[in-house]
C-alpha positions in Angstrom: 19.9 31.8 -14.1 18.5 28.3 -13.5 19.0 25.9 -16.3 15.2 25.3 -16.8 14.5 29.0 -17.1 17.4 29.5 -19.4 16.1 26.8 -21.7 12.7 28.3 -21.7 14.1 31.8 -22.6 16.2 30.4 -25.4 13.1 28.5 -26.8 11.0 31.6 -26.7 13.7 33.7 -28.4 13.9 31.0 -31.1 10.2 31.2 -31.8 10.3 35.0 -32.0 13.2 34.9 -34.5 11.2 32.3 -36.6 8.1 34.5 -36.5 6.0 31.9 -34.5 4.9 34.3 -31.8 3.4 36.9 -34.1 0.3 34.9 -35.0 -0.5 34.4 -31.3 -0.5 38.2 -30.8 -2.7 38.7 -33.9 -5.0 36.0 -32.6 -5.5 37.8 -29.3 -6.3 41.0 -31.1 -8.7 39.2 -33.4 -10.7 37.7 -30.6 -11.2 41.1 -29.0 -12.4 42.8 -32.1 -13.8 40.4 -34.7 -14.7 37.0 -33.4 -18.3 37.8 -32.4 -19.4 39.1 -35.8 -21.2 35.9 -36.8 -23.8 35.9 -39.5 -25.8 33.5 -41.7 -25.1 33.1 -45.4 -28.1 31.8 -47.3 -27.5 30.7 -50.9 -30.1 31.1 -53.6 -30.9 28.1 -55.8 -32.9 28.2 -59.0 -33.7 31.9 -58.6 -30.3 32.6 -60.1 -31.7 31.3 -63.4 -34.4 34.0 -63.5 -34.2 36.9 -66.0 -35.7 40.3 -65.8 -38.1 39.3 -62.9 -35.3 38.0 -60.7 -35.5 41.2 -58.5 -39.1 40.4 -57.7 -38.1 36.9 -56.4 -35.2 38.3 -54.4 -37.3 41.0 -52.8 -39.9 38.5 -51.8 -37.3 36.2 -50.3 -35.7 39.0 -48.2 -39.2 40.1 -47.0 -40.0 36.5 -45.9 -36.7 36.1 -44.0 -37.2 39.4 -42.2 -40.7 38.4 -41.2 -39.6 35.0 -40.0 -36.8 36.5 -37.9 -38.7 39.5 -36.5 -39.7 37.8 -33.3 -36.1 37.0 -32.4 -34.8 40.5 -32.6 -33.1 42.9 -35.1 -31.4 41.4 -38.1 -30.0 43.1 -41.2 -31.0 41.2 -44.3 -29.4 42.1 -47.7 -28.4 40.3 -50.9 -25.3 40.2 -53.1 -23.8 37.8 -55.6 -26.7 35.3 -55.3 -26.3 35.1 -51.5 -28.5 36.5 -48.7 -26.5 38.0 -45.8 -28.3 37.8 -42.4 -26.5 39.8 -39.8 -27.6 40.2 -36.1 -27.8 43.8 -35.1 -28.2 43.1 -31.4 -26.1 41.2 -28.9 -27.4 37.9 -27.5 -29.7 36.9 -30.4 -30.5 33.2 -30.7 -28.5 32.3 -33.8 -29.4 28.7 -33.5 -33.1 29.5 -33.8 -32.5 32.0 -36.5 -30.5 29.4 -38.5 -33.4 26.9 -38.1 -36.0 29.3 -39.2 -34.1 30.4 -42.3 -33.5 26.8 -43.2 -37.3 26.4 -43.7 -37.6 29.4 -46.0 -38.3 28.3 -49.6 -35.9 29.9 -52.1 -32.8 29.0 -50.0 -30.9 25.9 -51.3 -28.0 25.9 -48.8 -26.9 28.0 -45.8 -24.1 28.3 -43.3 -23.1 30.2 -40.2 -20.0 32.2 -40.9 -17.8 35.0 -39.5 -16.7 38.0 -41.4 -13.1 39.2 -41.4 -10.8 41.6 -43.5 -9.6 40.2 -46.8 -6.0 40.2 -45.5 -4.8 36.6 -45.7 -3.3 36.7 -42.1 -6.8 37.7 -40.8 -8.4 34.9 -42.8 -6.0 32.3 -41.2 -6.6 33.7 -37.7 -10.3 33.7 -38.3 -10.4 30.1 -39.4 -8.4 29.0 -36.4 -10.5 31.0 -33.9 -13.9 30.1 -35.4 -13.3 26.4 -36.3 -10.3 25.4 -34.2 -12.5 23.6 -31.7 -14.1 21.5 -34.5 -10.6 20.8 -35.9 -9.5 19.4 -32.6 -12.3 16.9 -32.8 -11.6 15.4 -36.2 -8.6 13.8 -37.9 -9.1 14.9 -41.6 -10.1 18.1 -43.2 -9.9 20.1 -46.4 -10.1 23.7 -47.4 -12.3 25.1 -50.2 -12.0 28.6 -51.4 -14.3 30.8 -53.6 -12.8 34.0 -54.9 -15.7 36.2 -56.0 -13.4 39.2 -55.9 -11.2 38.4 -58.9 -8.8 41.3 -58.0 -7.7 39.5 -54.8 -4.0 38.7 -55.2 -4.2 35.0 -54.2 -6.1 32.5 -56.4 -8.4 29.9 -54.9 -5.9 27.0 -55.1 -3.3 29.1 -53.4 -5.7 30.1 -50.6 -6.6 26.5 -50.0 -2.9 25.4 -50.0 -1.6 28.2 -47.7 -4.6 28.1 -45.2 -4.3 24.3 -45.1 -0.6 24.5 -44.2 -1.4 27.1 -41.5 -4.0 24.8 -39.9 -1.8 21.8 -40.1 0.9 23.7 -38.3 -1.6 24.4 -35.5 -3.1 20.9 -35.3 -0.4 18.3 -35.8 -2.9 15.4 -35.6 -4.7 16.5 -38.7 -4.2 15.3 -42.3 -5.7 16.5 -45.5 -8.4 14.4 -47.2 -9.8 16.1 -50.3 -12.3 13.3 -51.1 -14.0 12.5 -47.7 -12.9 14.9 -45.1 -14.5 14.9 -41.7 -14.6 18.7 -41.7 -14.7 21.1 -44.7 -13.5 24.7 -44.2 -14.9 27.2 -46.6 -13.3 30.6 -47.4 -15.2 33.1 -49.5 -13.4 36.2 -50.7 -16.2 38.7 -51.5 -16.1 42.3 -52.7 -16.1 43.9 -49.2 -14.9 41.2 -46.9 -13.9 37.6 -46.4 -16.1 35.0 -44.9 -15.0 31.8 -43.1 -17.4 28.9 -42.3 -17.8 25.2 -42.1 -19.7 23.0 -44.6 -22.9 24.3 -46.1 -26.1 22.8 -44.8 -29.0 21.7 -47.1 -32.0 24.0 -46.9 -35.6 24.0 -48.2 -34.8 24.9 -51.8 -37.6 25.8 -54.2 -39.0 29.3 -54.7 -40.2 32.0 -52.2 -43.8 31.5 -51.1 -46.0 34.0 -52.9 -44.0 34.3 -56.2 -46.1 31.8 -58.1 -49.7 32.7 -57.1 -52.2 31.6 -54.5 -54.2 28.4 -54.1 -56.5 26.4 -51.8 -55.3 23.1 -50.4 -57.8 20.3 -49.6 -56.5 19.2 -46.2 -58.1 15.9 -45.2 -56.0 14.8 -42.2 -54.2 12.0 -43.8 -50.6 11.7 -44.8 -50.8 12.9 -48.4 -52.5 16.4 -48.2 -49.9 18.1 -45.9 -47.2 16.8 -48.2 -49.1 18.2 -51.2 -49.3 21.6 -49.5 -45.6 21.6 -48.7 -44.7 20.6 -52.3 -46.7 23.4 -53.8 -45.5 26.0 -51.3 -42.0 24.9 -52.3 -42.9 25.9 -55.9 -43.8 29.4 -54.7 -47.5 29.1 -54.0 -49.1 31.0 -51.2 -52.0 28.9 -49.9 -54.9 28.4 -47.6 -56.5 25.1 -46.5 -60.0 23.7 -46.6 -61.2 20.8 -44.6 -64.6 18.9 -44.8 -66.1 17.9 -41.4 -69.1 15.7 -41.0 -70.3 15.8 -37.4 -71.4 13.6 -35.7 -69.7 11.1 -38.0 -66.4 12.9 -37.6 -65.3 14.1 -34.2 -64.0 17.4 -32.8 -60.6 15.7 -32.3 -60.4 15.0 -36.1 -60.9 18.7 -36.8 -58.2 19.6 -34.2 -55.9 17.1 -35.8 -56.2 18.9 -39.1 -55.6 22.2 -37.4 -52.4 20.7 -35.9 -51.3 19.6 -39.3 -51.7 23.1 -40.7 -49.7 24.5 -37.8 -46.9 21.9 -38.3 -46.2 23.2 -41.8 -46.8 26.9 -41.2 -43.1 27.6 -41.1 -42.9 26.4 -44.7 -46.2 27.8 -46.0 -46.4 31.0 -44.0 -49.5 32.3 -42.2 -52.7 31.0 -43.6 -56.4 30.3 -42.9 -58.0 26.9 -42.4 -61.6 26.8 -43.7 -63.7 24.1 -42.1 -66.8 23.1 -44.2 -69.9 21.7 -42.5 -70.3 18.8 -44.9 -72.8 16.5 -43.2 -75.9 17.4 -45.2 -74.3 17.1 -48.7 -72.6 13.9 -47.7 -75.8 12.3 -46.3 -77.7 13.4 -49.4 -75.2 11.7 -51.7 -75.3 8.6 -49.6 -79.1 8.4 -49.7 -79.7 9.3 -53.4 -76.7 8.0 -55.4 -75.5 4.6 -56.5 -73.3 3.0 -53.9 -70.4 2.2 -56.2 -70.2 5.9 -57.4 -70.4 7.4 -53.9 -66.7 8.2 -53.6 -66.3 10.0 -57.0 -69.5 11.9 -56.5 -68.4 13.0 -53.1 -65.0 14.2 -54.5 -66.8 16.2 -57.2 -69.0 17.7 -54.6 -66.0 18.7 -52.4 -64.3 20.3 -55.4 -67.3 22.4 -56.2 -67.5 23.7 -52.7 -63.7 24.3 -52.7 -64.2 26.2 -56.0 -66.7 28.5 -54.4 -64.5 29.3 -51.4 -61.4 29.7 -53.6 -63.1 32.2 -55.9 -64.4 34.3 -53.0 -60.7 34.6 -51.9 -59.5 35.2 -55.5 -57.4 32.1 -55.4 -56.1 30.6 -58.6 -56.1 26.8 -58.2 -57.0 23.9 -55.9 -54.4 21.5 -54.5 -55.1 17.8 -53.6 -52.9 15.0 -52.3 -54.1 12.4 -54.8 -51.6 9.8 -56.1 -52.4 8.0 -59.3 -54.0 4.6 -58.7 -53.5 4.7 -54.9 -57.2 4.1 -54.2 -60.3 3.7 -56.3 -61.1 7.4 -56.6 -57.6 8.1 -57.9 -57.6 6.1 -61.1 -57.3 7.9 -64.4 -61.0 7.5 -65.1 -62.0 8.7 -61.6 -59.7 11.7 -61.7 -61.0 12.7 -65.2 -64.5 12.7 -63.8 -63.5 14.6 -60.7 -61.7 17.4 -62.7 -64.9 18.1 -64.8 -66.8 19.1 -61.6 -65.4 22.7 -61.6 -63.2 25.1 -63.6 -60.1 25.9 -61.5 -56.8 24.1 -62.2 -56.4 21.1 -59.8 -52.7 20.7 -58.8 -51.6 17.2 -57.7 -48.0 17.3 -56.7 -48.1 13.7 -55.3 -49.6 12.2 -58.4 -46.4 10.3 -59.4 -45.3 9.4 -55.9 -45.8 6.1 -54.2 -46.8 5.8 -50.6 -43.2 5.3 -49.3 -42.0 8.5 -51.0 -45.0 10.5 -49.6 -44.3 9.1 -46.1 -40.6 10.0 -46.3 -41.5 13.6 -47.1 -44.1 13.7 -44.3 -41.4 12.5 -41.8 -39.1 15.2 -43.1 -41.5 18.0 -42.6 -42.8 16.7 -39.3 -46.4 15.8 -40.1 -46.3 12.0 -40.2 -47.0 11.3 -36.5 -50.0 13.6 -36.5 -51.3 12.3 -39.8 -51.5 8.7 -38.5 -53.5 9.6 -35.4 -56.6 7.4 -35.5 -59.3 10.0 -36.0 -61.7 9.4 -39.0 -62.2 12.1 -41.6 -65.2 12.4 -43.9 -63.4 10.8 -46.8 -63.4 7.4 -45.0 -67.0 7.3 -43.8 -69.8 5.8 -46.0 -67.1 4.3 -48.3 -68.6 1.4 -50.3 -66.8 -2.0 -50.1 -66.4 -2.2 -53.8 -66.3 1.3 -55.4 -66.2 1.6 -59.2 -62.7 2.1 -60.4 -63.5 3.2 -64.0 -66.5 5.4 -63.9 -67.6 7.3 -67.0 -68.6 11.0 -67.0 -72.0 10.1 -68.5 -73.0 7.9 -65.6 -71.6 10.4 -63.1 -73.7 13.3 -64.7 -76.8 11.0 -64.7 -76.3 10.3 -61.0 -76.0 14.0 -60.2 -79.1 14.8 -62.3 -81.0 12.6 -59.9 -79.9 14.7 -57.0 -81.4 18.2 -57.7 -81.0 19.5 -54.2 -77.3 18.8 -54.0 -76.2 22.2 -55.5 -78.2 24.1 -52.8 -76.7 22.0 -50.1 -73.2 22.7 -51.4 -73.8 26.4 -51.6 -75.1 26.4 -48.0 -72.0 24.5 -46.8 -69.7 27.0 -48.7 -71.4 30.0 -47.1 -71.1 28.6 -43.5 -67.4 27.7 -43.3 -65.6 28.1 -40.0 -62.3 30.0 -40.2 -59.3 29.0 -38.1 -56.3 31.3 -38.5 -52.9 29.6 -38.6 -50.1 31.8 -37.5 -46.4 31.3 -36.9 -45.5 31.7 -33.3 -48.8 30.6 -31.8 -48.2 29.4 -28.3 -49.7 26.0 -29.0 -47.4 25.7 -32.1 -44.3 26.5 -30.1 
């Protein structure tokens, strides 16, 4: 036998005696039978703090996830131990798109793509190497985190971390462990029926499932603030529709389409909704022609809220939403807001009230509405604006001004009865 071949045979026999060849055989078996069973783990946030009504929140969350994933194919969605398990039931499903869609579902605080394997520790080791080995080859530091939900499992979490870390170090000699700032974090979850291996969890939308906190109507102007307000309140579990005030010929068709686009850009967060476009030209011109110039903005805001109130009550909605931020403009001072709130009897929710403009802009960039919001198409809130509006109006002078406009109520009712409806749906061709 040639010396080179003899050396090779002796090396192979040594590995067999030391047990090094066995994992390779198990790895081959694993790839054939288990590797493709990838799923998404979605972790609940504050829903875990709910009491007797928690089941309602969880049922709503599962329903929303199924609905969001339905266009992609068949998924099994179920919940256990504060986690939503999302399993593909067909081959070839787009898991990247599924992951993206689930990340926008309110009620999920974190999520990860994972693979399921038997709770046998050898299988866990092989799964980690097969699923994350490529990522490990591209980093220099890592750490292992373990969560042992099944307390009957014979190995405790620190032992799992230590033994799996040693196994991976043996496979990747360039690696070192860094428990503080690792380049890659490997997670192992020992659940009741199986083990799950995945990389680091990704931040998701958080909040509460849409529809668990009631229904409201959002005043969508076309600026930066109002889409952010809609997103914030949907994140708190509100299902919502939008209302927009158009004043042709002073506002253009493109301005209306801009608002439609904004509604479409946040539909993945808010869910399907309707945009109600109010023909507001007549009430706005009437206020301009019959009211004191310095009170125009507050009077117009009160008029809009009254119309929104009529539309909301027809839809049996419970509140109005605006994007107002305290002291941002003259109509958003404490005095002006107090006068505005007295115009109608529904709660007015202002999620941006304590934010400055930079905070609002940051959220708008995050949710993808900023670039559309800054398109230079004028909305009705910016036309006829006086150069020096009154910043501290009193309710008495506002009521006196409205008493001098007896035809305004009829014009508002006419506008509310002639709204245009634009249906905003996920998956519209123009949205995609």
